[in-house]
C-alpha positions in Angstrom: -4.9 -11.7 13.7 -3.6 -13.1 17.0 -1.7 -11.0 19.4 -0.3 -11.4 22.9 -1.9 -9.6 25.8 -0.9 -6.0 25.9 0.5 -6.0 22.4 -0.9 -4.2 19.4 -0.6 -5.9 16.0 0.7 -3.8 13.2 -1.9 -2.3 10.9 -2.7 -3.9 7.5 -3.2 -2.1 4.2 -4.6 -3.8 1.1 -4.1 -2.2 -2.3 -6.4 -3.4 -5.1 -6.6 -2.7 -8.8 -7.8 -4.8 -11.8 -4.6 -6.6 -12.9 -2.5 -6.4 -9.7 0.4 -5.9 -12.1 1.0 -2.1 -12.0 -0.7 0.4 -9.8 -1.5 -1.8 -6.8 1.9 -3.5 -6.9 3.6 -0.1 -7.1 1.7 1.3 -4.2 2.4 -1.8 -2.1 6.1 -1.7 -3.0 6.3 2.0 -2.1 4.5 1.4 1.2 6.8 -1.5 2.1 9.8 0.8 1.3 8.5 3.6 3.5 7.0 1.6 6.3 9.4 -1.2 6.8 8.0 -3.4 9.5 5.5 -0.9 10.7 2.7 -1.9 8.4 1.6 -5.3 6.9 1.3 -4.6 3.2 -0.8 -6.6 0.8 -2.1 -6.2 -2.8 -4.5 -8.0 -5.0 -6.4 -7.7 -8.3 -9.9 -8.4 -9.4 -8.6 -9.9 -12.7 -4.9 -10.4 -12.2 -2.3 -10.6 -15.0 0.4 -13.3 -15.1 3.2 -11.0 -14.0 4.0 -7.5 -12.8 4.5 -4.9 -15.5 8.2 -4.3 -16.3 7.9 -0.5 -16.5 6.1 -0.4 -13.1 9.0 -2.5 -11.5 11.6 -0.1 -13.1 9.8 3.0 -11.9 9.6 1.9 -8.3 13.1 0.6 -8.3 14.2 4.1 -9.1 12.9 5.1 -5.7 14.7 2.1 -4.0 11.5 0.1 -3.7 11.3 -3.5 -5.0 8.4 -5.4 -6.5 10.6 -7.8 -8.6 9.6 -10.8 -6.5 5.9 -10.1 -6.5 3.3 -12.1 -8.3 -0.2 -10.8 -9.2 -2.8 -12.2 -6.8 -6.5 -12.6 -7.2 -8.8 -10.8 -4.7 -11.0 -13.8 -3.8 -10.6 -14.5 -0.1 -13.1 -12.4 2.0 -10.4 -12.4 4.8 -8.3 -10.1 2.7 -11.0 -7.5 3.2 -12.1 -8.3 6.7 -8.5 -8.2 8.2 -7.4 -4.9 6.5 -7.2 -1.7 8.4 -7.2 0.3 5.2 -8.5 -0.9 1.8 -7.4 1.2 -1.2 -8.7 0.6 -4.7 -6.4 2.3 -7.3 -8.4 3.7 -10.2 -12.0 3.4 -11.1 -11.9 0.2 -13.1 -11.7 -2.4 -10.3 -15.0 -3.2 -8.6 -14.6 -4.3 -5.0 -17.8 -5.1 -3.0 -18.0 -4.9 0.8 -18.2 -8.2 2.6 -19.6 -9.0 6.0 -17.1 -8.5 8.7 -15.2 -5.6 7.1 -14.0 -3.1 9.7 -13.3 -0.2 7.3 -14.8 1.3 4.2 -13.3 0.8 0.8 -11.4 3.9 -0.3 -10.7 4.8 -4.0 -7.7 6.7 -5.2 -8.3 8.1 -8.7 -4.9 8.1 -10.2 -4.4 10.5 -13.1 -3.3 8.8 -16.2 -0.8 10.9 -18.2 -1.7 8.9 -21.4 -4.7 11.2 -21.6 -2.1 14.0 -22.5 -0.2 11.7 -24.9 2.5 10.9 -22.3 3.5 7.2 -22.6 6.1 4.6 -21.6 8.3 5.0 -18.6 7.6 8.7 -18.3 3.9 7.9 -17.9 4.5 5.3 -15.3 6.9 7.6 -13.4 4.2 10.3 -13.2 1.6 7.8 -11.9 4.2 6.4 -9.4 4.9 9.9 -8.1 1.1 10.5 -7.6 0.8 7.2 -5.7 4.0 7.8 -3.7 2.6 11.1 -2.4 -0.6 9.4 -1.4 1.2 6.5 0.2 3.3 8.9 2.3 0.1 10.5 3.6 -1.5 7.1 4.2 1.5 5.9 6.2 1.5 9.0 8.2 -2.2 8.6 9.0 -1.8 4.9 9.8 1.2 5.3 12.1 -0.2 8.4 13.8 -3.3 6.4 14.7 -1.2 3.6 16.0 1.0 5.9 18.1 -2.0 7.5 19.7 -3.2 4.2 21.0 -1.9 3.2 24.5 0.0 0.0 24.7 -0.3 -1.1 28.3 0.4 2.5 29.5 3.0 3.2 26.8 2.7 4.6 23.3 4.2 3.0 20.3 6.9 5.7 20.4 7.9 4.3 23.8 8.1 0.7 22.7 11.6 0.8 21.4 10.5 0.5 17.8 11.7 3.5 15.7 10.9 4.5 12.2 13.8 4.3 9.8 15.4 7.6 8.8 13.7 9.1 5.8 15.1 11.5 3.2 13.0 14.6 2.4 10.8 12.7 0.0 10.0 10.1 2.6 12.2 7.2 1.4 14.6 5.3 3.7 18.2 6.3 3.6 
């Protein structure tokens, strides 16, 4: 990442799952919705599908987030891991090994699957989405708090003229 003297680049988060068609795409779409331009958001899969899952796209659209233009991407480039400020693996199926040059540990979010209780279809995806949305809100708060605490040539990010979009009580842009 290149940056001009005295500037701080925005933090990068990488969401990973096996197929990059559901969970990681949903988490990325929610983060893009919540963070706007504050965070560089990426997602990838260890064995990607051909397209995003329709129910996942519908579920995030209900929150005002959009993943309709996303295409599953394979996690192959080590740079995806070495440039990320946070690496989040969703679920316990994807295997992501650390590579030389990584600056952060790989985090795993175990997402509860309501199918274990016989809940299926869109209702299942909504419950998973809500679990991820809550975690993404916390992640965004942690990422932006860390950034705001870092001086930028004697100023904080709050003084830079960049303001976070107004959020409703659940954390989504109004």
